C-alpha positions as CSV (number, residue, x, y, z in Angstrom):
1,X,43.8,143.2,-27.7
2,X,44.5,145.3,-24.6
3,X,47.4,147.3,-23.0
4,X,49.0,145.9,-20.0
5,X,48.6,148.9,-18.1
6,X,45.1,149.3,-18.7
7,X,44.4,145.6,-18.1
8,X,46.1,146.0,-14.9
9,X,44.1,149.3,-14.1
10,X,40.9,147.5,-14.8
11,X,41.9,144.5,-12.4
12,X,42.7,142.1,-14.8
13,X,40.3,138.9,-15.3
14,X,37.5,138.6,-12.6
15,X,38.7,135.5,-10.6
16,X,35.2,134.1,-10.6
17,X,34.9,132.9,-14.1
18,X,37.2,130.1,-16.2
19,X,37.6,130.2,-19.7
20,X,34.3,131.8,-20.5
21,X,32.8,135.2,-20.3
22,X,36.0,137.0,-19.9
23,X,35.7,139.6,-22.9
24,X,32.2,140.8,-21.7
25,X,33.5,141.3,-18.0
26,X,36.9,142.8,-19.0
27,X,34.8,145.4,-21.0
28,X,32.6,146.2,-18.2
29,X,35.8,146.5,-16.1
30,X,37.4,148.7,-18.6
31,X,34.3,150.9,-19.0
32,X,34.6,151.3,-15.2
33,X,37.8,152.8,-15.2
34,X,37.3,155.1,-18.2
35,X,38.8,153.1,-21.2
36,X,36.5,152.6,-24.3
37,X,36.1,149.6,-26.4
38,X,36.5,149.9,-30.2
39,X,35.8,147.6,-32.9
40,X,38.5,147.9,-35.8
41,X,37.3,145.8,-39.0
42,X,40.7,145.7,-40.3
43,X,42.0,143.4,-37.6
44,X,42.1,139.5,-37.9
45,X,42.7,137.3,-34.8
46,X,43.1,133.4,-35.1
47,X,41.2,131.8,-32.2
48,X,41.6,128.0,-31.8
49,X,37.8,127.7,-30.3
50,X,37.6,125.0,-27.9
51,X,41.3,124.2,-27.8
52,X,41.8,124.8,-24.1
53,X,38.6,123.0,-23.1
54,X,38.3,120.2,-25.8
55,X,41.1,118.1,-24.2
56,X,39.9,118.9,-20.6
57,X,36.1,119.0,-20.6
58,X,33.6,116.7,-22.0
59,X,31.3,119.1,-24.5
60,X,28.4,119.4,-21.9
61,X,30.5,119.9,-19.0
62,X,32.0,122.9,-21.1
63,X,28.5,124.1,-21.8
64,X,27.6,124.1,-18.4
65,X,30.9,126.2,-17.0
66,X,30.1,128.6,-19.9
67,X,26.5,129.1,-18.7
68,X,27.6,129.7,-15.2
69,X,30.1,132.3,-16.2
70,X,27.4,134.0,-18.6
71,X,25.1,134.0,-15.4
72,X,27.8,135.5,-13.2
73,X,28.2,138.2,-15.8
74,X,24.5,139.1,-16.4
75,X,24.2,138.8,-12.5
76,X,26.9,141.1,-11.1
77,X,28.0,143.4,-14.3
78,X,24.4,144.0,-16.1
79,X,22.4,143.5,-12.8
80,X,19.9,141.2,-14.4
81,X,17.1,140.5,-12.0
82,X,17.0,137.1,-10.3
83,X,13.7,136.1,-12.0
84,X,15.0,136.3,-15.2
85,X,18.1,134.4,-14.5
86,X,16.3,131.7,-12.7
87,X,14.2,131.2,-15.8
88,X,17.4,131.3,-17.9
89,X,18.9,128.6,-15.7
90,X,15.4,126.4,-16.2
91,X,15.4,126.8,-20.1
92,X,19.3,126.1,-19.7
93,X,18.6,122.7,-17.7
94,X,15.8,121.8,-20.0
95,X,18.2,122.1,-23.2
96,X,21.1,120.2,-21.8
97,X,19.1,117.4,-19.8
98,X,16.1,117.1,-21.8
99,X,16.5,118.1,-25.7
100,X,20.0,117.1,-26.4
101,X,19.2,113.7,-24.6
102,X,15.9,113.2,-26.5
103,X,17.8,114.1,-29.8
104,X,20.2,112.0,-29.1
105,X,17.9,109.2,-28.6
106,X,15.9,109.8,-31.8
107,X,19.1,109.6,-33.7
108,X,19.7,106.3,-32.3
109,X,16.1,104.9,-32.7
110,X,16.5,106.1,-36.3
111,X,19.6,104.0,-36.9
112,X,17.7,100.8,-36.2
């Protein structure tokens, strides 16, 4: 939750991301213009996780979009080096392309 004037002063959401990584990016932008972030344990927010994307994207595509937004955040806001980002991309590719496909095939074989 953020006040509208603070949100505007921070430059609102970064237009280079879509549905993912907005919170950490907004937190960085808020800090850059002098606002602090606080945690209030007494608050409760009900969030329909995946509600905006489940009808529009397949699960794997949603994972790819999320990963792209995370890489953008770490590169542009946390200044993580290119080698680390590249290794992360390789690991993500391995997970989405190899591990998940292998797990799916093993599950299919086990049913036979």
